[in-house]
C-alpha positions as CSV (number, residue, x, y, z in Angstrom):
1,M,85.2,91.7,87.5
2,A,82.0,93.7,88.2
3,L,81.0,97.3,88.0
4,I,80.5,99.6,90.9
5,K,76.8,99.7,91.6
6,L,76.0,103.2,92.7
7,F,72.9,103.5,90.5
8,T,70.1,102.2,92.5
9,C,70.2,104.7,95.3
10,L,69.4,107.5,92.7
11,S,66.5,105.7,91.4
12,F,65.0,105.8,94.8
13,C,64.8,109.7,94.5
14,S,61.7,109.1,92.5
15,L,60.1,106.9,95.3
16,Y,60.9,109.5,97.9
17,A,59.4,112.2,95.7
18,L,56.0,110.5,95.5
19,N,55.6,110.7,99.2
20,A,57.4,113.9,100.4
21,I,55.5,117.1,101.2
22,A,57.3,120.4,100.8
23,Q,56.3,123.5,102.6
24,V,58.2,126.3,100.6
25,A,58.2,127.3,96.9
26,I,61.3,126.2,94.9
27,P,63.2,129.2,93.3
28,F,65.1,128.5,90.1
29,N,68.2,130.2,88.8
30,P,67.9,129.8,85.1
31,K,71.5,130.6,84.2
32,D,73.6,127.4,84.1
33,T,77.1,128.3,82.5
34,V,80.4,129.2,83.9
35,A,83.1,131.3,82.1
36,Y,86.6,129.8,81.8
37,S,89.1,131.6,83.7
38,A,92.3,131.0,85.8
39,I,90.3,131.9,88.9
40,N,87.4,129.6,88.1
41,S,89.8,126.8,87.3
42,E,91.3,127.3,90.7
43,K,88.0,127.2,92.4
44,V,86.8,124.1,90.5
45,I,90.0,122.2,91.6
46,A,89.4,123.3,95.1
47,L,86.0,121.9,94.9
48,G,87.2,118.6,93.5
49,N,89.7,118.3,96.4
50,L,87.1,119.1,98.9
51,I,84.7,116.5,97.7
52,E,87.3,114.0,97.9
53,S,88.2,114.9,101.4
54,T,84.5,114.9,102.6
55,I,84.2,111.3,101.4
56,Y,87.3,110.2,103.1
57,K,86.6,112.1,106.2
58,S,83.0,110.8,106.3
59,E,81.4,114.2,106.1
60,P,78.3,113.7,103.8
61,E,76.8,117.0,105.0
62,V,79.6,119.0,103.4
63,Y,79.1,117.1,100.1
64,I,75.5,117.7,100.2
65,S,76.0,121.3,100.8
66,K,77.7,121.5,97.5
67,F,74.9,120.1,95.4
68,Y,72.7,122.8,94.0
69,T,69.3,120.9,94.1
70,N,67.3,123.7,92.5
71,V,69.3,123.8,89.3
72,F,69.2,120.1,89.3
73,V,65.4,119.9,89.6
74,K,65.0,122.6,86.7
75,R,67.1,120.5,84.5
76,I,65.0,117.5,85.1
77,L,61.9,119.6,84.2
78,D,63.6,120.7,81.1
79,I,64.6,117.4,80.0
80,N,61.0,115.9,80.4
81,P,58.5,118.7,79.8
82,S,55.7,116.2,79.9
83,I,56.1,116.2,83.7
84,S,53.4,118.4,85.2
85,Q,54.4,121.8,86.0
86,N,51.9,122.2,88.7
87,T,53.4,123.8,91.9
88,E,51.8,121.4,94.2
89,V,53.4,118.5,92.1
90,I,56.8,120.1,91.8
91,K,57.0,120.9,95.5
92,P,57.1,117.4,96.8
93,F,59.0,116.3,93.8
94,A,62.0,118.7,94.6
95,K,62.0,117.8,98.3
96,G,62.1,114.1,97.3
97,I,65.0,114.6,95.0
98,Q,66.9,116.2,97.9
99,Q,66.1,113.3,100.2
100,G,67.4,111.0,97.5
101,L,70.5,112.9,96.8
102,N,71.3,113.1,100.5
103,K,71.8,109.3,100.4
104,F,74.2,109.4,97.5
105,P,77.3,110.5,99.4
106,L,76.4,108.0,102.2
107,E,76.5,105.2,99.6
108,I,79.9,106.3,98.4
109,I,81.2,106.7,102.0
110,R,80.0,103.1,103.0
111,D,81.9,101.7,100.0
112,V,85.1,103.7,100.9
113,E,84.8,102.3,104.5
114,N,84.6,98.8,103.0
115,G,87.8,99.4,101.0
116,A,86.9,101.4,97.9
117,Y,88.6,104.3,96.6
118,Y,86.9,107.6,95.6
119,D,89.4,109.9,94.0
120,F,89.4,113.2,92.1
121,V,90.9,112.4,88.7
122,N,90.9,115.8,86.9
123,Y,88.7,118.6,85.6
124,R,88.0,120.0,82.2
125,Y,86.1,122.7,80.6
126,D,83.3,121.9,78.2
127,H,83.1,124.7,75.5
128,Y,79.8,123.4,74.0
129,R,78.0,123.5,77.5
130,Q,80.1,126.3,78.6
131,T,80.8,125.0,82.1
132,Y,83.4,122.9,84.1
133,Y,83.3,119.2,84.9
134,I,85.2,117.4,87.6
135,L,85.8,113.7,87.2
136,F,86.0,111.1,90.1
137,R,86.9,107.5,90.1
138,L,85.2,105.1,92.2
139,Y,87.0,101.7,92.4
140,S,86.8,98.6,94.6
141,S,88.6,95.3,94.2
142,E,85.2,93.6,94.8
143,S,82.9,95.7,92.9
144,G,85.0,97.1,90.1
145,M,85.1,100.6,88.3
146,N,82.8,103.6,87.9
147,Y,83.2,107.1,87.2
148,H,81.2,110.1,88.3
149,D,81.5,113.3,86.0
150,Y,80.1,116.3,88.0
151,R,78.6,119.3,86.2
152,I,79.6,122.6,87.9
153,H,77.4,125.6,88.6
154,K,78.4,128.9,89.9
155,K,76.3,130.7,92.5
156,D,77.3,133.9,93.9
157,G,80.9,133.2,93.2
158,E,80.8,129.7,94.7
159,M,81.4,126.5,92.8
160,L,78.6,123.8,93.2
161,I,77.6,120.5,91.7
162,S,74.4,120.6,89.6
163,D,74.4,117.2,87.9
164,A,76.5,114.1,87.4
165,Y,77.2,111.8,84.5
166,L,77.5,108.1,85.9
167,Y,79.5,106.0,83.6
168,L,77.8,102.8,84.7
169,S,74.3,104.1,83.7
170,G,75.6,105.9,80.6
171,E,73.7,109.1,81.3
172,D,73.3,112.0,83.6
173,I,71.3,111.5,86.9
174,S,69.0,114.2,85.6
175,Q,68.2,112.2,82.5
176,T,67.6,109.0,84.7
177,M,65.4,111.0,87.1
178,A,63.3,112.7,84.3
179,R,62.6,109.4,82.9
180,L,61.7,107.6,86.2
181,M,59.5,110.7,87.3
182,G,57.8,110.7,83.9
183,Y,56.8,107.1,84.8
184,A,55.5,108.0,88.2
185,M,54.0,111.5,88.0
186,P,51.0,112.8,86.0
187,N,51.4,114.6,82.6
188,K,50.5,118.1,82.0
189,K,46.9,118.8,81.5
190,I,46.1,118.3,77.7
191,L,42.6,119.4,76.5
192,G,41.3,119.4,80.1
193,L,42.4,115.8,80.8
194,I,45.3,114.5,82.9
195,E,47.1,111.7,81.4
196,N,49.2,109.4,83.5
197,T,52.5,108.2,82.1
198,K,52.5,105.1,84.1
199,R,53.3,102.1,81.8
200,E,53.0,98.4,82.2
201,G,55.9,97.1,84.3
202,V,56.7,100.3,86.0
203,A,55.2,99.2,89.3
204,D,57.3,95.9,89.1
205,L,60.4,98.0,88.3
206,F,60.1,100.1,91.5
207,K,59.3,97.0,93.4
208,A,62.6,95.4,92.1
209,I,64.5,98.5,93.1
210,Q,63.2,98.0,96.7
211,Y,64.2,94.4,96.7
212,K,67.6,95.4,95.5
213,K,67.9,98.0,98.3
214,T,67.1,95.4,100.9
215,G,69.4,92.8,99.4
216,E,66.7,90.5,98.0
217,F,68.7,90.0,94.7
218,K,67.1,86.9,93.5
219,Q,63.5,88.4,94.0
220,A,64.6,91.6,92.4
221,Y,66.0,89.8,89.3
222,A,63.0,87.4,89.0
223,L,60.7,90.3,89.1
224,I,62.7,92.6,86.6
225,N,63.3,89.7,84.4
226,S,59.5,89.1,84.1
227,I,58.9,92.6,82.7
228,T,58.4,92.4,78.9
229,S,56.6,95.8,78.3
230,E,58.1,98.8,76.5
231,I,60.3,99.8,79.3
232,S,62.2,96.5,79.2
233,K,63.8,97.6,75.9
234,E,65.2,100.9,77.3
235,K,69.0,101.3,78.0
236,F,68.5,102.4,81.6
237,F,66.3,99.3,82.4
238,L,68.9,96.9,80.8
239,V,71.8,98.6,82.6
240,F,69.8,98.2,85.8
241,K,69.1,94.5,85.0
242,T,72.8,93.9,84.6
243,I,73.4,95.3,88.0
244,I,71.0,93.0,89.6
245,A,72.2,90.1,87.5
246,S,75.8,90.5,88.7
247,T,74.6,89.7,92.2
248,I,73.2,86.3,91.1
249,D,75.9,84.4,89.2
250,D,78.3,84.8,86.3
251,A,76.0,83.1,83.8
252,T,73.0,85.4,84.7
253,Y,75.2,88.4,84.5
254,L,76.7,87.4,81.1
255,N,73.2,86.9,79.7
256,A,72.2,90.3,80.9
257,L,75.2,91.9,79.4
258,E,74.6,90.2,76.1
259,E,71.0,91.5,76.1
260,L,72.3,95.1,76.8
261,L,74.9,95.0,74.1
262,T,72.7,93.2,71.4
263,N,70.2,96.1,71.8
264,F,72.8,98.9,72.2
265,S,76.0,97.6,70.4
266,D,76.9,101.0,69.0
267,D,76.2,103.0,72.1
268,P,79.3,104.7,73.1
269,T,77.9,105.2,76.7
270,I,78.1,101.6,77.8
271,V,81.8,101.4,77.8
272,L,82.1,99.8,81.3
273,N,79.6,97.2,80.4
274,K,81.5,96.3,77.3
275,I,84.7,95.9,79.2
276,D,83.1,93.5,81.6
277,Y,81.4,91.6,78.7
278,Y,84.6,91.1,76.8
279,I,86.4,90.0,79.9
280,Y,83.8,87.3,80.7
281,K,83.9,86.1,77.2
282,G,87.7,85.9,77.2
283,N,88.0,88.5,74.5
284,Y,90.9,90.1,76.1
285,F,92.2,92.1,73.2
286,E,89.0,93.6,72.6
287,A,88.7,94.4,76.3
288,I,92.0,96.3,76.3
289,Q,91.0,98.2,73.2
290,V,87.9,99.5,75.0
291,I,90.0,100.3,78.2
292,N,92.2,102.4,75.9
293,Q,89.3,104.3,74.5
294,L,88.0,104.8,78.0
295,Q,91.6,106.1,79.1
296,E,91.6,108.5,76.1
297,N,88.3,110.0,77.2
298,T,89.1,110.2,80.9
299,E,92.9,110.8,80.8
300,D,93.0,108.5,83.8
301,D,96.4,106.7,84.2
302,F,94.9,104.4,86.8
303,L,93.3,102.5,83.9
304,N,96.9,100.9,83.4
305,F,95.9,98.7,86.4
306,L,92.8,97.6,84.7
307,K,94.8,96.8,81.5
308,A,97.3,94.9,83.7
309,N,94.6,92.8,85.2
310,V,93.2,91.9,81.9
311,A,96.6,91.0,80.3
312,F,97.3,88.9,83.4
313,Q,94.1,86.9,82.8
314,D,95.2,86.6,79.1
315,E,98.6,85.3,80.5
316,N,100.3,88.2,78.5
317,F,102.7,88.6,81.4
318,D,105.1,91.0,79.8
319,F,102.3,93.5,79.1
320,A,100.8,93.0,82.5
321,L,104.3,93.6,84.1
322,N,104.8,96.8,82.4
323,N,101.5,98.1,83.4
324,Y,101.8,96.8,87.0
325,D,105.2,98.4,87.2
326,Y,103.6,101.7,86.1
327,M,101.2,101.4,89.1
328,V,104.0,100.5,91.4
329,Q,105.9,103.8,90.4
330,N,103.1,106.1,90.4
331,Y,100.6,104.7,93.0
332,P,103.0,103.6,95.7
333,D,100.2,103.3,98.3
334,F,98.1,101.1,96.1
335,F,98.8,97.5,97.4
336,E,96.7,95.7,94.7
337,G,99.1,97.2,92.1
338,Q,102.1,95.9,94.0
339,A,100.5,92.6,94.5
340,G,99.9,92.4,90.8
341,Y,103.4,93.2,90.0
342,L,104.6,90.3,92.5
343,N,102.1,87.8,91.1
344,T,103.3,88.5,87.6
345,L,106.9,88.0,88.5
346,A,105.9,84.8,90.0
347,M,104.0,83.7,86.9
348,M,107.2,84.5,85.0
349,K,109.2,82.3,87.4
350,K,111.3,85.2,88.3
351,Y,111.5,84.1,91.9
352,T,114.6,86.0,93.0
353,E,113.2,89.2,91.5
354,V,110.1,88.3,93.7
355,T,112.0,88.0,96.9
356,D,113.9,91.3,95.9
357,F,110.6,93.1,95.6
358,I,109.4,91.6,98.8
359,D,112.3,93.2,100.6
360,T,111.5,96.5,98.9
361,L,107.8,96.4,100.2
362,I,109.2,95.6,103.7
363,S,111.5,98.5,103.5
364,E,108.5,100.7,102.7
365,G,106.6,99.6,105.7
366,Y,104.9,96.3,104.9
367,E,105.1,93.7,107.5
368,R,106.9,90.5,106.6
369,D,104.4,88.2,108.1
370,A,101.5,89.9,106.4
371,L,103.3,89.5,103.0
372,I,104.0,85.8,103.8
373,N,100.3,85.3,104.6
374,Y,99.3,86.9,101.3
375,I,101.7,84.8,99.3
376,E,100.9,81.5,101.0
377,K,97.1,81.8,101.8
378,N,94.7,79.6,99.7
379,D,91.8,81.3,98.1
380,A,88.1,80.4,98.9
381,Y,88.5,77.4,96.5
382,G,91.4,76.0,98.4
383,E,93.9,77.0,95.7
384,N,96.9,79.2,95.5
385,I,98.3,80.4,92.2
386,L,101.4,81.5,93.9
387,D,102.3,77.9,95.3
388,P,105.0,77.4,92.7
389,L,106.6,80.5,94.2
390,V,106.2,79.1,97.7
391,Q,107.9,75.9,96.8
392,S,110.8,77.6,95.1
393,E,114.3,77.5,96.5
394,P,114.7,81.3,96.3
395,Y,111.5,81.9,98.3
396,K,112.4,79.3,100.9
397,S,115.8,80.7,101.3
398,W,114.5,84.3,101.6
399,K,111.9,83.1,104.2
400,L,114.5,81.2,106.2
401,K,117.1,84.1,106.0
402,T,114.5,86.8,107.2
403,K,113.0,84.6,110.1
404,N,113.4,86.5,113.3
């Protein structure tokens, strides 16, 4: 299992910002709160549904129109006041941020076109920050799980997005950008001097990001693994390192996860990384405990699927079956949940129940031959965990009986 890797494209905002040229001044709206009300809640829900729709309809321009860049830029400047406030510096920075954000929905759309899901989970009102948030789940069978928790800003009665907390990075996009721009941009004038915030390893970090973008993963990892300066101890750096490491091999990925957890063992924001780490280490009970924590925080019942997968790996088939059954009942169009239920019945040698379930799937619109292919096909290693089912008399009898 690996984590969804929509983190790199946002780092590129800083690279775009270094070269962009803006022609107009950037007006900022300092008010960044939204009152709780029934009407505002309805508008927030409508925005969440719209964002989900734009991704599945491949309409990035609609998504982009709902991101309030000016407020986002202001938040970055507030987070890192060391960034120069010079108008000529802020202008290209703001335009560069917009160019980077424009690519964000394109990355999500590309993943969805390749089989990922991007679903509006729920909304909440944060009384401390006095605004709404909308939570989205990004899931792919190949890349795993991530969440985007969007902060809402109200402008002239319209609900817009002004920031997003990415569960994979463990922080708001604005925080990540404030740090990266602090590396790449000059400080404010202090006693008549301009101090540069560039530190050893920053140039190599940005080069590794470029390698990652072009798919040169080994070069990216070799470069980022060679950085030993101060930035190599920061959480965002170690998270990015795990992302690149996951593209190399399991051993490299596990080493990167161990480095991250060693340095930030008590950090509650690296929950997704902890889940992966425990699964790779075979600590399945601990993994489920962390998933339970994540489920409590997100109120996302889809995480029952993740718990089922972990239990299946642990050969705790009763627990796995119960959670897969929940997915079958509540996510009827999600074949991975149905497949997990079928696989678990097979592992429990309940072959007659398997064939009954196959009939149910066929009655719901699945093709018999496609299901047979799923059951009998070998994996990339030439193996098939369902072979005992294939060789069983109930399955053979079912296959013969349903043959056209």
